[in-house]
C-alpha positions in Angstrom: 0.0 0.0 0.0 1.5 3.3 -1.0 2.0 6.1 1.5 1.0 9.7 1.0 2.8 12.9 1.9 1.3 16.4 2.1 3.4 19.6 1.5 2.6 23.2 1.8 4.2 26.1 -0.1 3.3 29.4 -1.6 3.9 28.5 -5.3 4.0 25.0 -6.7 5.9 24.8 -9.9 5.5 21.8 -12.2 8.6 21.5 -14.4 12.3 22.1 -13.8 13.1 23.5 -17.2 14.5 27.0 -17.7 11.1 28.7 -17.0 10.5 26.9 -13.7 14.0 27.4 -12.4 14.3 31.0 -13.3 10.8 31.7 -11.9 11.8 30.0 -8.6 14.8 32.3 -8.4 12.8 35.5 -9.0 10.3 34.4 -6.5 12.9 33.7 -3.9 14.4 37.2 -4.4 10.9 38.5 -3.5 10.8 36.3 -0.4 8.2 33.9 -1.9 8.7 30.2 -1.2 8.2 27.6 -3.9 8.5 23.8 -4.6 9.5 22.5 -8.0 8.8 19.0 -9.2 9.9 17.3 -12.3 9.3 13.7 -13.5 12.9 13.5 -14.8 16.1 13.0 -12.9 18.7 15.7 -12.7 20.9 13.8 -15.1 18.1 13.5 -17.6 17.4 17.2 -17.4 21.0 18.3 -17.9 21.6 15.9 -20.8 18.5 16.9 -22.8 20.4 18.5 -25.8 18.5 21.5 -27.2 19.7 24.4 -29.2 20.1 27.8 -27.6 20.1 31.2 -29.2 19.6 33.6 -26.3 18.3 37.1 -26.9 19.9 40.2 -25.4 17.3 40.5 -22.7 17.6 36.8 -21.7 21.4 37.2 -21.3 20.9 40.4 -19.3 18.6 38.5 -16.9 20.9 35.5 -16.5 23.7 37.9 -15.8 21.7 39.7 -13.2 20.8 36.3 -11.6 24.4 35.2 -11.6 27.2 37.7 -12.5 29.5 34.8 -13.1 27.2 33.0 -15.6 29.0 30.9 -18.0 27.1 32.4 -20.9 29.9 34.9 -21.2 32.7 32.4 -21.0 31.3 29.2 -22.6 28.7 30.9 -24.8 29.5 32.9 -27.9 28.1 36.3 -28.8 26.8 36.7 -32.3 26.4 40.1 -33.8 24.5 39.0 -36.9 23.2 36.2 -39.1 23.5 35.6 -42.8 20.6 35.3 -45.1 21.7 33.3 -48.2 19.8 32.9 -51.4 20.6 32.7 -55.1 24.2 31.8 -54.1 24.8 35.1 -52.3 25.1 35.9 -48.6 23.5 39.0 -47.0 24.6 39.8 -43.4 22.1 41.3 -40.9 24.2 43.4 -38.6 22.4 43.4 -35.3 24.4 46.0 -33.3 24.6 48.3 -36.3 20.8 48.1 -36.8 19.4 47.9 -33.2 22.4 48.0 -30.8 21.8 44.4 -29.5 23.2 40.9 -30.0 22.4 37.3 -29.4 24.4 34.6 -27.7 24.8 31.0 -28.8 24.5 29.0 -25.5 22.7 25.7 -25.6 19.6 25.3 -23.3 21.1 22.3 -21.4 24.0 24.6 -20.3 21.4 27.1 -19.0 19.8 24.2 -17.1 23.1 23.1 -15.6 23.7 26.6 -14.4 20.3 27.2 -13.0 20.0 23.8 -11.3 23.3 24.3 -9.5 22.3 27.8 -8.5 18.9 26.9 -7.1 20.1 23.8 -5.3 22.9 25.7 -3.7 20.4 28.2 -2.5 18.3 25.5 -0.8 15.5 25.3 -3.3 13.0 22.5 -2.6 13.4 20.7 -6.0 12.1 17.2 -6.3 13.3 15.0 -9.2 11.5 11.9 -10.3 8.1 13.2 -9.2 5.3 12.9 -11.8 2.3 15.3 -11.6 -1.0 13.6 -12.4 -3.5 16.5 -11.9 -4.2 19.9 -10.5 -7.4 20.8 -8.8 -8.9 23.7 -6.8 -7.5 26.4 -9.0 -10.8 28.4 -8.5 -10.1 28.5 -4.7 -7.3 30.2 -2.8 -5.7 26.7 -2.1 -5.0 24.9 -5.3 -3.1 21.7 -5.1 -0.9 19.4 -7.2 -1.4 15.7 -7.0 1.8 13.7 -7.9 3.6 10.4 -7.5 7.2 9.9 -6.6 9.5 7.4 -8.4 9.0 5.0 -5.4 5.2 5.1 -5.8 4.5 7.5 -2.9 1.5 9.8 -3.3 2.4 13.5 -3.0 0.0 16.3 -2.5 1.3 19.9 -2.7 -1.1 22.6 -1.3 -0.2 26.0 -2.6 -1.4 29.6 -2.9 -0.7 29.4 -6.7 0.3 26.7 -9.2 2.5 27.3 -12.3 2.6 24.9 -15.2 6.2 25.0 -16.6 5.9 21.4 -17.7 6.3 21.6 -21.4 4.1 21.0 -24.4 2.5 17.9 -22.8 1.6 19.9 -19.7 -0.4 18.3 -16.9 -1.4 21.7 -15.6 -2.8 23.0 -18.9 -6.1 20.9 -18.8 -6.9 22.4 -15.4 -6.9 25.9 -17.0 -8.2 25.3 -20.5 -10.5 22.3 -19.8 -8.7 20.2 -22.4 -4.9 20.0 -23.1 -5.7 20.6 -26.8 -7.7 23.7 -26.4 -5.9 26.5 -28.2 -4.7 27.8 -31.5 -2.7 25.3 -33.5 -0.7 25.2 -36.8 1.3 22.3 -38.2 3.7 22.9 -41.0 4.1 20.6 -44.0 7.8 20.1 -43.5 10.4 19.4 -40.8 14.1 19.8 -40.1 16.6 16.9 -40.5 19.2 17.8 -37.9 22.7 16.6 -37.3 25.5 17.0 -34.8 28.9 16.4 -36.3 32.5 16.6 -35.1 33.9 19.5 -37.2 34.9 23.1 -36.6 32.4 25.8 -37.5 31.7 26.4 -41.2 31.0 30.1 -40.5 31.4 32.6 -37.7 27.7 33.3 -37.6 24.5 31.3 -38.4 23.6 30.9 -42.0 19.9 30.8 -43.0 19.9 29.5 -46.6 17.0 29.5 -49.0 17.5 27.4 -52.1 15.4 25.9 -54.9 16.0 22.5 -53.2 14.8 23.7 -49.7 16.1 25.4 -46.6 19.2 24.8 -44.6 20.5 26.2 -41.3 24.3 26.1 -40.6 24.8 26.6 -36.9 27.4 25.5 -34.3 27.5 24.0 -30.8 31.1 24.5 -29.8 34.5 25.0 -31.5 34.6 21.3 -32.1 30.9 20.5 -32.9 28.5 21.8 -35.5 24.7 21.7 -35.6 23.1 21.7 -39.0 19.6 21.3 -40.4 18.0 20.9 -43.7 14.3 21.0 -44.7 12.8 17.5 -45.1 9.5 15.7 -45.1 7.9 15.4 -41.6 7.8 11.6 -42.0 11.5 11.3 -43.0 13.5 8.5 -41.4 16.6 10.0 -39.9 18.5 6.8 -40.4 17.6 6.3 -44.1 20.4 8.5 -45.5 24.1 7.8 -45.5 26.6 10.3 -44.2 27.7 11.0 -47.8 24.0 11.7 -48.8 23.5 14.0 -45.9 26.6 16.1 -46.7 25.6 16.2 -50.3 22.2 17.5 -49.4 23.5 20.1 -47.0 26.1 21.4 -49.4 23.5 21.7 -52.2 21.4 23.9 -49.9 24.1 26.4 -49.2 25.7 27.1 -52.6 28.6 29.5 -52.3 29.7 28.2 -48.9 32.0 25.3 -48.3 30.9 23.3 -45.3 33.4 21.8 -42.9 32.5 18.1 -42.8 33.1 15.5 -40.0 31.7 12.4 -38.4 28.0 12.7 -37.7 27.2 11.4 -34.2 23.6 12.4 -33.8 20.7 12.8 -36.3 17.0 13.5 -35.8 13.9 14.9 -37.5 12.2 17.9 -35.9 8.6 18.5 -36.8 7.3 22.1 -37.0 4.3 23.2 -34.9 2.8 26.4 -33.6 0.5 26.4 -30.6 -0.9 28.9 -28.1 -3.1 27.7 -25.3 -6.6 29.2 -25.3 -6.1 30.4 -21.7 -2.8 31.2 -20.0 -4.3 31.7 -16.6 -7.3 30.4 -14.7 -7.9 31.3 -11.1 -4.8 30.4 -9.0 -2.9 28.8 -11.8 -1.0 30.0 -14.9 1.1 28.6 -17.7 4.6 29.6 -18.9 6.9 28.4 -21.6 6.1 25.4 -23.8 3.1 24.6 -21.6 1.6 27.9 -22.9 3.0 28.0 -26.4 5.3 26.5 -29.0 6.9 28.1 -32.0 8.9 26.8 -35.0 12.6 27.1 -34.3 13.3 29.3 -37.3 12.9 32.5 -35.3 14.9 31.3 -32.2 12.1 32.3 -29.9 11.4 29.2 -27.7 13.3 29.6 -24.5 13.4 33.4 -24.8 9.6 33.5 -24.9 9.5 31.4 -21.8 11.8 33.8 -20.0 9.6 36.7 -21.0 6.5 34.9 -19.5 8.4 34.2 -16.3 9.4 37.9 -15.8 5.8 38.9 -16.1 4.5 36.2 -13.9 7.1 36.7 -11.1 6.0 40.4 -10.8 2.4 39.4 -10.8 2.9 36.8 -8.1 4.9 39.2 -6.0 2.0 41.7 -6.0 -0.6 38.9 -5.4 1.1 37.0 -2.6 3.0 39.8 -0.9 0.6 42.7 -1.2 -2.7 41.1 -2.1 -2.9 43.1 -5.3 -4.5 41.1 -8.1 -4.2 43.6 -10.9 -1.0 42.2 -12.5 -2.1 38.6 -12.3 -5.5 39.5 -13.8 -3.7 41.1 -16.7 -1.0 38.4 -17.1 -2.7 36.5 -20.0 -3.4 39.6 -22.0 0.1 41.1 -21.4 1.9 37.8 -22.2 -0.2 37.2 -25.3 0.9 40.4 -26.9 4.5 39.2 -27.0 3.6 35.6 -27.7 1.7 36.5 -30.9 4.4 38.8 -32.1 6.9 35.9 -31.6 4.4 33.6 -33.4 4.3 36.0 -36.3 8.0 36.4 -36.6 8.6 32.7 -36.4 6.0 32.0 -39.0 7.3 34.8 -41.2 10.9 33.5 -41.1 9.7 30.0 -41.7 7.5 30.8 -44.7 10.1 33.2 -46.2 13.0 30.6 -46.1 11.3 27.2 -46.7 10.0 25.8 -50.0 6.4 25.1 -49.7 5.1 21.8 -51.0 3.4 22.4 -54.4 5.1 25.8 -54.9 5.2 26.9 -58.5 7.4 29.3 -60.4 5.3 32.3 -59.3 5.7 31.3 -55.6 9.5 30.9 -56.0 9.9 34.3 -57.6 7.6 36.0 -55.0 9.7 34.4 -52.2 12.9 35.8 -53.7 11.2 39.2 -54.0 10.4 39.0 -50.3 13.9 38.1 -49.4 15.3 41.0 -51.4 12.7 43.3 -49.9 14.3 42.5 -46.5 18.0 42.6 -47.3 17.9 45.6 -49.6 15.9 47.7 -47.2 17.3 49.2 -43.9 13.7 49.1 -42.5 13.4 45.4 -43.5 16.8 44.5 -42.0 16.0 46.5 -38.8 12.7 44.6 -38.3 14.4 41.3 -38.6 17.2 42.4 -36.2 14.8 43.8 -33.7 12.7 40.7 -33.6 15.6 38.2 -33.7 17.5 39.9 -30.8 14.3 40.3 -28.8 11.9 42.9 -27.7 12.7 44.5 -24.3 11.5 42.4 -21.3 8.6 44.0 -19.4 
């Protein structure tokens, strides 16, 4: 017979990703206690390899949280990207256009930093705990029902519950009524991604549009490159030989010679856009991938989660410290403004750079006209730079 444990806290956070960890830090700075649970082990969280382009505002926040953050020593500042089409490269100069930059710093490195920081500060962070449901959000004592890895039942009574538990959120149904309630778009293509042992092919990221489809030439470290090319969503990542992969990538970036090396990881990443119908209900709210997902083309995923958290932390400080409900009542509307701007930018970058199934000669020439409208216009380049480096955090 399983045992049951009850816990009490001010904020119960489901999910120990960047959103949940950063939120717990901001709450602690305001004197607000929290408990974080995650169904994964610490090792699983830290080894989940995900890309990371950090906006200027995200880096500024991480630097404020920890002045010794490794983003400045392990990460790499990028002052632009290259848009490549018709065999020519066109650099978007971020500092010259908007006075900001981005940093290449993978998400799992952010997780390592934040986990170490929160645990050293005494954060109640419980690994291997799976949330099953959330109830009572329409009362002032919502609770999270969960199970530990040993089968023990766990009940967390809180003043507020936050769903930071990713795209398959357990918290979301308590707010929206159904996990699928929201605004959804699935794209007719995917990215075939590789990690390879080779030095960078370029100093900055290359976003390449070609007649054969899109390619992104990125990097992970001085020794490892991350590259993607447009593929069918149902593509088998193991169906191509290494020679075929390199031939495909090289054909997608004419005019650039890629540094090749042994491929040690390959995967297919489907493209989806989603925004939950409701971001807050009573004493519960959603942040990060639990609230929204975006195609990776605009590099918005983790940055959008950070923006959610900054808003929510201020709202919870007012609610739980001063009894002021105005910011929490406005959380969904305020967060949605940035979310939909990010959704548009991600959709725009995706549609501008990828070849649509069934596209004809008119579509191809219109797309090239769109690309030239951006790179040949200071206003167009400025919009791209502004959106890519990130709008100011609230």
